[in-house]
BADOTOR-538292 format. One line per field, with one value per atom (N, C-alpha, C): residue in one letter; x negated, y, z; atom name. Coordinates in pm, whole numbers. Atoms other than C-alpha are relative to their C-alpha. Example, Ala and Ser with C-alpha at 12.3 -4.5 7.8 and 13.67 -1.06 7.14 Angstrom:
# residues 2
code	(A;A;A;S;S;S)
c1	(-89;-1230;-90;82;-1367;77)
c2	(-119;-450;120;-119;-106;109)
c3	(0;780;0;-6;714;73)
site	(N;CA;C;N;CA;C)
//
This chain:
# residues 250
code	(M;M;M;S;S;S;T;T;T;L;L;L;F;F;F;Q;Q;Q;V;V;V;A;A;A;L;L;L;W;W;W;I;I;I;E;E;E;L;L;L;L;L;L;A;A;A;A;A;A;G;G;G;L;L;L;G;G;G;G;G;G;L;L;L;Q;Q;Q;G;G;G;A;A;A;L;L;L;F;F;F;A;A;A;A;A;A;G;G;G;E;E;E;R;R;R;R;R;R;R;R;R;R;R;R;I;I;I;D;D;D;V;V;V;F;F;F;G;G;G;V;V;V;V;V;V;V;V;V;I;I;I;G;G;G;L;L;L;A;A;A;V;V;V;S;S;S;L;L;L;G;G;G;G;G;G;S;S;S;L;L;L;L;L;L;R;R;R;D;D;D;M;M;M;L;L;L;L;L;L;N;N;N;Q;Q;Q;P;P;P;P;P;P;V;V;V;V;V;V;V;V;V;W;W;W;R;R;R;N;N;N;W;W;W;Y;Y;Y;L;L;L;P;P;P;M;M;M;A;A;A;G;G;G;A;A;A;S;S;S;A;A;A;V;V;V;L;L;L;G;G;G;M;M;M;L;L;L;L;L;L;Q;Q;Q;P;P;P;V;V;V;I;I;I;V;V;V;R;R;R;V;V;V;A;A;A;W;W;W;L;L;L;I;I;I;T;T;T;G;G;G;L;L;L;D;D;D;A;A;A;V;V;V;V;V;V;M;M;M;G;G;G;V;V;V;F;F;F;G;G;G;A;A;A;I;I;I;A;A;A;A;A;A;S;S;S;K;K;K;A;A;A;L;L;L;S;S;S;V;V;V;G;G;G;V;V;V;G;G;G;G;G;G;A;A;A;G;G;G;A;A;A;L;L;L;V;V;V;V;V;V;G;G;G;V;V;V;I;I;I;G;G;G;A;A;A;I;I;I;G;G;G;G;G;G;G;G;G;I;I;I;L;L;L;R;R;R;D;D;D;V;V;V;I;I;I;L;L;L;G;G;G;L;L;L;P;P;P;I;I;I;S;S;S;I;I;I;L;L;L;Q;Q;Q;V;V;V;G;G;G;T;T;T;L;L;L;Y;Y;Y;A;A;A;V;V;V;A;A;A;A;A;A;G;G;G;A;A;A;G;G;G;T;T;T;G;G;G;T;T;T;L;L;L;V;V;V;L;L;L;L;L;L;T;T;T;A;A;A;S;S;S;G;G;G;T;T;T;P;P;P;T;T;T;L;L;L;I;I;I;A;A;A;G;G;G;L;L;L;A;A;A;C;C;C;V;V;V;V;V;V;V;V;V;T;T;T;T;T;T;S;S;S;V;V;V;R;R;R;L;L;L;S;S;S;A;A;A;V;V;V;R;R;R;F;F;F;G;G;G;W;W;W;T;T;T;F;F;F;P;P;P;E;E;E;Q;Q;Q;R;R;R;A;A;A;V;V;V;G;G;G;H;H;H;R;R;R;R;R;R;P;P;P;N;N;N;T;T;T;G;G;G;P;P;P;D;D;D;G;G;G;V;V;V;G;G;G;R;R;R;S;S;S;R;R;R;Q;Q;Q;R;R;R;H;H;H;R;R;R;H;H;H;H;H;H;R;R;R;A;A;A;G;G;G;R;R;R;S;S;S;A;A;A;N;N;N;R;R;R;S;S;S;G;G;G;A;A;A;S;S;S;F;F;F;G;G;G;G;G;G;S;S;S;V;V;V;D;D;D;G;G;G)
c1	(63;1355;-120;126;998;-6;11;922;-127;103;695;-118;119;337;-14;9;308;-114;101;41;36;-32;41;-25;11;78;-147;129;-265;-98;98;-434;15;-23;-268;-55;53;-371;-153;137;-718;-55;40;-724;17;-13;-593;-113;125;-877;-121;105;-1121;-5;-19;-997;-44;43;-1040;-158;155;-1406;-64;51;-1465;23;-33;-1309;-108;96;-1542;-135;138;-1851;-8;7;-1760;-14;9;-1710;-147;135;-2059;-89;82;-2204;35;-41;-2034;-19;35;-2201;-7;17;-2263;136;-132;-1888;59;-21;-1892;146;-129;-1596;21;-22;-1456;70;-57;-1308;142;-141;-948;-23;26;-1091;-42;45;-1254;139;-111;-913;88;-85;-730;-66;71;-998;27;-26;-961;140;-142;-578;22;-27;-596;-72;66;-856;76;-66;-671;137;-143;-308;48;-34;-311;48;-43;-275;148;-138;33;103;-88;180;31;-22;138;88;-78;273;144;-151;602;55;-46;632;49;-25;604;123;-113;862;127;-117;1096;48;-23;1076;-42;34;1062;-154;141;681;-18;24;585;-85;94;301;70;-71;540;110;-116;834;-41;46;629;-99;74;449;-151;133;115;-108;105;-58;-69;73;-124;-87;92;-263;-125;120;-486;-94;79;-621;-69;40;-670;-114;100;-847;-122;108;-1059;-97;80;-1175;-87;82;-1281;-105;96;-1459;-114;109;-1633;-94;79;-1753;-103;79;-1891;-108;89;-2058;-62;33;-2154;-146;137;-2536;1;-6;-2445;77;-86;-2183;-77;74;-2410;-103;92;-2651;76;-76;-2369;89;-87;-2261;37;-22;-2283;124;-113;-2016;126;-109;-1796;45;-34;-1834;72;-64;-1736;146;-137;-1432;85;-68;-1333;47;-38;-1329;124;-106;-1110;140;-112;-869;64;-46;-854;84;-75;-733;128;-107;-488;116;-95;-310;28;-47;-328;109;-96;-138;144;-121;116;72;-68;174;49;-40;193;128;-117;440;124;-121;648;60;-60;675;80;-78;782;128;-114;1027;122;-107;1222;31;-43;1237;-86;101;933;-62;49;796;-153;142;454;-105;97;256;6;-15;401;-37;42;344;-153;141;-26;-49;35;-48;20;-36;128;-109;84;-96;-146;126;-413;0;-10;-289;22;-22;-185;-144;128;-547;-96;99;-748;50;-54;-516;-57;65;-676;-116;122;-999;40;-53;-807;39;-54;-630;-104;105;-948;-71;64;-1111;83;-87;-820;-1;-1;-819;-131;139;-1197;-34;22;-1180;-127;110;-1428;48;-36;-1435;52;-60;-1215;-109;107;-1472;22;-28;-1306;-5;21;-1339;-135;146;-1715;-55;73;-1976;-24;20;-1976;33;2;-1946;141;-117;-1605;99;-84;-1397;144;-137;-1076;16;-14;-1154;27;-18;-1177;151;-143;-833;88;-81;-697;-3;23;-840;85;-86;-679;142;-133;-350;63;-30;-335;14;-5;-395;123;-133;-96;112;-116;134;14;-10;43;48;-42;73;146;-130;400;99;-80;529;18;0;442;76;-75;640;-75;67;362;56;-54;472;-73;59;405;-128;110;175;-121;119;-54;-57;32;-45;-71;46;-125;-141;134;-418;-103;83;-557;-33;32;-537;-119;99;-741;-138;132;-1017;-52;52;-1035;-62;44;-1057;-120;114;-1310;-117;107;-1523;-60;30;-1525;-77;49;-1596;-143;135;-1885;-101;95;-2043;-44;31;-2030;-104;91;-2205;-126;123;-2454;-84;82;-2558;-4;-6;-2483;78;-73;-2229;77;-72;-2081;55;-38;-1896;-103;96;-2122;68;-43;-2102;64;-61;-1877;-92;84;-2030;67;-59;-1904;-73;66;-1957;-108;126;-2298;-71;85;-2419;-123;127;-2786;-67;65;-2961;-138;145;-3280;-92;95;-3572;-148;135;-3870;-47;58;-4100;2;12;-4199;138;-127;-3868;109;-90;-3659;-20;26;-3829;42;-42;-3783;144;-141;-3421;58;-50;-3365;-29;36;-3543;88;-76;-3343;145;-125;-3016;-4;13;-3136;0;-7;-3203;136;-132;-2868;97;-89;-2696;-19;21;-2863;44;-55;-2773;148;-137;-2418;53;-25;-2403;-16;21;-2551;104;-114;-2305;134;-135;-2018;-4;-8;-2127;29;-15;-2142;127;-124;-1846;125;-126;-1599;43;-43;-1611;70;-78;-1471;130;-95;-1169;141;-137;-824;54;-43;-812;82;-58;-638;138;-131;-272;109;-102;-10;125)
c2	(-106;5648;22;-4;5727;139;-120;6019;78;-70;6284;22;-33;6309;151;-153;6678;56;-75;6911;135;-144;7268;86;-88;7552;50;-65;7692;-105;108;7357;8;-10;7384;122;-127;7750;-12;19;7656;-91;85;7388;76;-84;7629;92;-81;7860;-67;68;7592;-32;27;7505;129;-117;7866;22;-17;7871;-103;102;7548;34;-38;7690;112;-109;7992;-58;63;7777;-76;67;7573;100;-107;7891;54;-46;8003;-87;95;7692;-4;-9;7779;136;-136;8112;10;-15;8033;25;-26;8058;147;-147;8423;23;-2;8368;128;-123;8704;-20;10;8780;-67;61;8693;-149;140;8364;-70;69;8284;-20;20;8342;-109;118;8105;-120;123;7843;-36;23;7885;-48;45;7851;-134;138;7544;-108;95;7365;-11;3;7470;-62;36;7413;-99;86;7207;-139;132;6868;7;-17;7003;15;-40;7139;-133;116;6819;-109;105;6600;38;-47;6807;-14;9;6807;-147;147;6423;-57;40;6395;81;-88;6651;80;-85;6865;142;-136;7243;17;-14;7329;86;-58;7416;129;-119;7650;121;-106;7857;58;-46;7874;54;-64;7964;115;-121;8300;-2;-27;8233;-83;77;7969;76;-72;8173;100;-105;8482;-64;59;8257;-52;63;8066;93;-93;8362;93;-88;8574;-87;85;8288;-14;25;8239;127;-124;8608;-2;7;8572;-96;102;8264;55;-59;8455;98;-108;8739;-57;64;8513;-132;124;8232;-38;40;8239;-51;30;8216;-137;120;7944;-134;110;7722;-56;49;7695;-87;94;7510;-94;89;7290;-138;123;6984;18;-19;7141;2;-9;7213;-139;146;6850;-79;72;6717;53;-37;6942;-30;40;6869;-156;145;6487;-7;13;6549;50;-59;6778;-87;91;6527;-115;95;6267;41;-65;6502;4;-26;6593;-122;135;6241;-64;64;6127;82;-63;6415;-36;36;6332;-142;136;5959;-24;13;5994;77;-72;6247;-86;98;5997;-109;106;5723;56;-61;5958;20;-24;6018;-123;140;5649;-51;54;5602;-130;117;5255;13;-15;5160;30;-26;5150;145;-140;5488;93;-89;5648;9;-6;5542;99;-86;5710;145;-138;6025;52;-40;6032;38;-32;6019;128;-125;6292;118;-111;6506;29;-23;6451;69;-51;6534;57;-56;6675;138;-137;7023;-8;24;6892;-40;40;6731;137;-125;7073;94;-93;7267;-44;44;7054;10;-25;7079;141;-144;7454;42;-38;7476;-81;75;7219;-94;90;6985;-140;141;6609;-15;31;6481;-55;39;6459;-139;127;6164;-111;110;5959;-23;15;5998;-73;71;5804;107;-84;5961;-64;71;5908;-22;67;5734;104;-99;6060;-44;46;5907;-129;125;5570;33;-36;5736;44;-33;5893;-119;121;5565;-96;93;5364;61;-49;5611;-4;9;5644;-139;146;5262;-50;32;5226;41;-47;5451;-78;64;5269;-139;139;4921;7;-11;5037;48;-41;5213;-118;124;4894;-106;92;4699;50;-58;4926;93;-91;5142;141;-132;5489;82;-80;5751;76;-77;5960;-77;93;5664;-21;43;5554;127;-119;5914;33;-28;5957;-109;104;5615;40;-45;5750;104;-91;6043;-47;67;5841;-74;81;5593;96;-85;5855;78;-80;6065;-91;107;5760;-39;47;5629;108;-110;5969;36;-42;6072;-109;104;5731;-14;-4;5736;110;-111;6084;-37;33;5971;-95;107;5648;-16;-6;5739;-121;107;5473;54;-38;5466;-132;117;5237;-6;11;5098;63;-66;5270;-123;100;5079;-76;90;4782;-124;122;4490;-122;122;4133;-48;54;3999;102;-103;4338;18;-23;4385;127;-121;4728;-28;23;4735;64;-54;4784;-47;37;4668;85;-89;4860;138;-140;5224;71;-71;5347;-44;63;5114;47;-60;5228;137;-136;5591;18;-21;5554;-51;59;5347;108;-105;5620;128;-118;5891;-21;25;5718;1;-2;5674;147;-148;6054;53;-46;6126;-45;64;5893;68;-72;6056;140;-141;6405;-6;4;6295;-18;12;6183;123;-127;6498;106;-88;6705;-32;35;6501;43;-25;6553;146;-144;6937;49;-45;6954;-73;78;6677;6;-11;6711;130;-123;7058;-34;41;6887;-16;7;6967;-79;70;6822;81;-89;7120;29;-15;7097;28;-43;7279;-84)
c3	(36;-313;84;-88;-197;42;-51;10;-58;76;-160;99;-74;-20;-24;-4;79;85;-74;201;19;-28;341;-123;116;105;-17;-2;203;-66;49;100;-159;136;-251;-58;56;-290;-2;-1;-184;-121;108;-442;-144;109;-708;-19;7;-616;-36;38;-649;-151;136;-996;-78;69;-1096;-10;-5;-979;-95;82;-1169;-149;141;-1484;-32;22;-1460;-22;9;-1404;-137;137;-1717;-108;108;-1922;-5;-4;-1814;-75;80;-1969;-145;147;-2303;-54;44;-2364;-142;127;-2721;-76;56;-2780;30;-32;-2648;53;-69;-2414;78;-71;-2291;135;-138;-1937;-11;9;-2056;-35;30;-2198;128;-127;-1855;85;-71;-1689;-55;69;-1941;39;-38;-1880;146;-134;-1513;34;-15;-1520;-54;56;-1742;88;-84;-1515;135;-133;-1199;-4;-3;-1291;-109;123;-1609;55;-43;-1416;50;-54;-1224;-124;108;-1541;-90;85;-1749;87;-90;-1445;-7;7;-1428;-129;131;-1806;-26;12;-1807;91;-85;-1518;-27;23;-1675;122;-120;-1366;-31;4;-1332;41;-36;-1334;125;-134;-982;-13;14;-1091;-55;58;-1294;85;-71;-1052;141;-129;-738;-37;32;-724;14;-51;-570;-89;65;-786;-120;103;-1101;45;-47;-927;70;-75;-698;-99;90;-990;-95;75;-1211;67;-78;-949;42;-40;-845;-125;131;-1217;-17;22;-1229;106;-99;-894;-38;38;-1018;-106;101;-1323;51;-50;-1120;89;-96;-857;-43;58;-1085;42;-34;-995;154;-146;-618;9;-13;-669;-41;57;-877;116;-109;-562;91;-95;-374;-90;91;-660;77;-62;-429;92;-90;-200;-99;90;-510;-41;47;-619;102;-101;-279;24;-18;-244;-116;117;-610;14;-10;-525;99;-104;-218;-62;66;-413;-106;100;-691;63;-76;-438;51;-44;-291;-107;111;-609;-77;59;-750;77;-92;-439;-16;23;-487;-124;125;-850;-1;-7;-805;89;-90;-511;-50;72;-702;-116;105;-991;68;-68;-751;63;-70;-580;-101;103;-911;-76;63;-1000;-106;105;-1222;50;-43;-1206;44;-50;-1054;-98;105;-1380;-50;53;-1497;111;-106;-1158;11;9;-1170;-102;116;-1514;38;-37;-1390;118;-100;-1078;-66;59;-1289;-76;79;-1517;88;-102;-1209;56;-56;-1081;-95;80;-1383;-136;123;-1647;-34;30;-1614;-93;79;-1763;-150;131;-2051;-82;53;-2113;-38;28;-2094;-125;126;-2362;-124;112;-2585;-47;31;-2562;-72;57;-2637;-116;111;-2908;25;-44;-2721;0;-29;-2711;141;-138;-2417;91;-82;-2146;74;-72;-1971;-75;95;-2281;-29;14;-2285;110;-105;-2093;113;-107;-1753;134;-136;-1371;48;-51;-1340;53;-52;-1304;-12;18;-1441;84;-80;-1274;149;-146;-932;20;-22;-975;-19;14;-1097;112;-112;-810;112;-112;-559;-17;28;-722;-3;1;-775;144;-137;-408;63;-62;-318;-59;50;-563;68;-52;-422;145;-147;-57;12;-4;-123;-30;43;-296;116;-111;16;138;-112;241;93;-76;380;-2;-5;487;-105;111;210;60;-68;450;2;-10;509;-133;139;146;-65;63;40;53;-48;274;-49;46;161;-140;143;-205;9;-8;-97;36;-51;86;-124;101;-197;-122;110;-473;36;-34;-291;7;-22;-203;-142;131;-560;-85;71;-714;47;-53;-487;-9;11;-499;-145;138;-874;-38;27;-877;76;-80;-607;-71;51;-774;-148;148;-1139;-66;47;-1187;-123;131;-1547;-56;75;-1768;-131;109;-2048;-130;129;-2396;-75;88;-2633;-96;86;-2812;-36;55;-3020;68;-58;-2882;-90;68;-2982;-64;69;-3102;75;-65;-3027;-59;47;-3060;-42;35;-3248;100;-92;-3020;-34;41;-3226;-111;107;-3451;37;-48;-3428;-22;16;-3582;101;-90;-3374;141;-137;-3052;13;-6;-3145;12;-6;-3208;126;-127;-2894;104;-93;-2690;-18;21;-2865;53;-51;-2785;156;-154;-2420;47;-38;-2401;-15;20;-2548;98;-99;-2311;135;-121;-2009;-5;9;-2140;14;-4;-2173;135;-135;-1819;70;-77;-1695;-29;23;-1885;59;-58;-1755;149;-148;-1400;21;-16;-1448;-66;79;-1691;44;-27;-1641;145;-138;-1264;24;-13;-1325;-81;91;-1454;55;-28;-1335;115;-120;-989;87;-82;-863;-47;72;-916;112;-107;-709;6)
site	(N;CA;C;N;CA;C;N;CA;C;N;CA;C;N;CA;C;N;CA;C;N;CA;C;N;CA;C;N;CA;C;N;CA;C;N;CA;C;N;CA;C;N;CA;C;N;CA;C;N;CA;C;N;CA;C;N;CA;C;N;CA;C;N;CA;C;N;CA;C;N;CA;C;N;CA;C;N;CA;C;N;CA;C;N;CA;C;N;CA;C;N;CA;C;N;CA;C;N;CA;C;N;CA;C;N;CA;C;N;CA;C;N;CA;C;N;CA;C;N;CA;C;N;CA;C;N;CA;C;N;CA;C;N;CA;C;N;CA;C;N;CA;C;N;CA;C;N;CA;C;N;CA;C;N;CA;C;N;CA;C;N;CA;C;N;CA;C;N;CA;C;N;CA;C;N;CA;C;N;CA;C;N;CA;C;N;CA;C;N;CA;C;N;CA;C;N;CA;C;N;CA;C;N;CA;C;N;CA;C;N;CA;C;N;CA;C;N;CA;C;N;CA;C;N;CA;C;N;CA;C;N;CA;C;N;CA;C;N;CA;C;N;CA;C;N;CA;C;N;CA;C;N;CA;C;N;CA;C;N;CA;C;N;CA;C;N;CA;C;N;CA;C;N;CA;C;N;CA;C;N;CA;C;N;CA;C;N;CA;C;N;CA;C;N;CA;C;N;CA;C;N;CA;C;N;CA;C;N;CA;C;N;CA;C;N;CA;C;N;CA;C;N;CA;C;N;CA;C;N;CA;C;N;CA;C;N;CA;C;N;CA;C;N;CA;C;N;CA;C;N;CA;C;N;CA;C;N;CA;C;N;CA;C;N;CA;C;N;CA;C;N;CA;C;N;CA;C;N;CA;C;N;CA;C;N;CA;C;N;CA;C;N;CA;C;N;CA;C;N;CA;C;N;CA;C;N;CA;C;N;CA;C;N;CA;C;N;CA;C;N;CA;C;N;CA;C;N;CA;C;N;CA;C;N;CA;C;N;CA;C;N;CA;C;N;CA;C;N;CA;C;N;CA;C;N;CA;C;N;CA;C;N;CA;C;N;CA;C;N;CA;C;N;CA;C;N;CA;C;N;CA;C;N;CA;C;N;CA;C;N;CA;C;N;CA;C;N;CA;C;N;CA;C;N;CA;C;N;CA;C;N;CA;C;N;CA;C;N;CA;C;N;CA;C;N;CA;C;N;CA;C;N;CA;C;N;CA;C;N;CA;C;N;CA;C;N;CA;C;N;CA;C;N;CA;C;N;CA;C;N;CA;C;N;CA;C;N;CA;C;N;CA;C;N;CA;C;N;CA;C;N;CA;C;N;CA;C;N;CA;C;N;CA;C;N;CA;C;N;CA;C;N;CA;C;N;CA;C;N;CA;C;N;CA;C;N;CA;C;N;CA;C;N;CA;C;N;CA;C;N;CA;C;N;CA;C;N;CA;C;N;CA;C;N;CA;C;N;CA;C;N;CA;C;N;CA;C;N;CA;C;N;CA;C;N;CA;C;N;CA;C;N;CA;C;N;CA;C;N;CA;C;N;CA;C;N;CA;C;N;CA;C;N;CA;C;N;CA;C;N;CA;C;N;CA;C;N;CA;C;N;CA;C;N;CA;C;N;CA;C;N;CA;C;N;CA;C;N;CA;C;N;CA;C;N;CA;C;N;CA;C;N;CA;C;N;CA;C;N;CA;C;N;CA;C;N;CA;C;N;CA;C;N;CA;C;N;CA;C;N;CA;C;N;CA;C;N;CA;C;N;CA;C;N;CA;C;N;CA;C;N;CA;C;N;CA;C;N;CA;C;N;CA;C;N;CA;C;N;CA;C;N;CA;C;N;CA;C;N;CA;C;N;CA;C;N;CA;C;N;CA;C;N;CA;C;N;CA;C;N;CA;C;N;CA;C;N;CA;C;N;CA;C;N;CA;C;N;CA;C;N;CA;C;N;CA;C;N;CA;C;N;CA;C)
//
């Protein structure tokens, strides 16, 4: 049995609060949907605690965020605070992105190590770790009826979580102490995520082998430029939206 990677309660609550803020910021970008205050709280709870909830459901464990008292109030209050202070918070979006990357690594490590501790195999633990890290964003998109952001062209959000949790699984299998493996997970996840944001790293859009996009003629050039603009807009939306994606799991 593997030892569970654990962090102090205040770190988990800080992460829950960050998720609530992220949910409020995402709701602010969906004004055309006329989301009310209750809706902001629901989105904040989904982003903040969705990964933890999905993780425990997959592992058939009691949901930590339901059984412990502090997570739900912290996430909900932070969502309301984020709604009220949205213009101020947007100015420090770089800080939110950095903290989000660290939190994603922390809770990816918690989820993957928890899966290993109950006997899940390495491949399954990696999947559970990724879901624990980014599941809140998936749940948010499902609630709002949006395309799942991690499946769109974007800055390697799920890949960062997978790289980190994969590192933990490999290190644990080689006999590395769980604490060291967990810290390595956090470092790898954070590094990949922030590097992807900084340098605009993405996976290429799907394309069949041998497929060539038309790039000649007035209409072809126009369509090519239009697709390029759409691609850039998608990446920008992913940075501001998908990065607010369920990295905070108690």
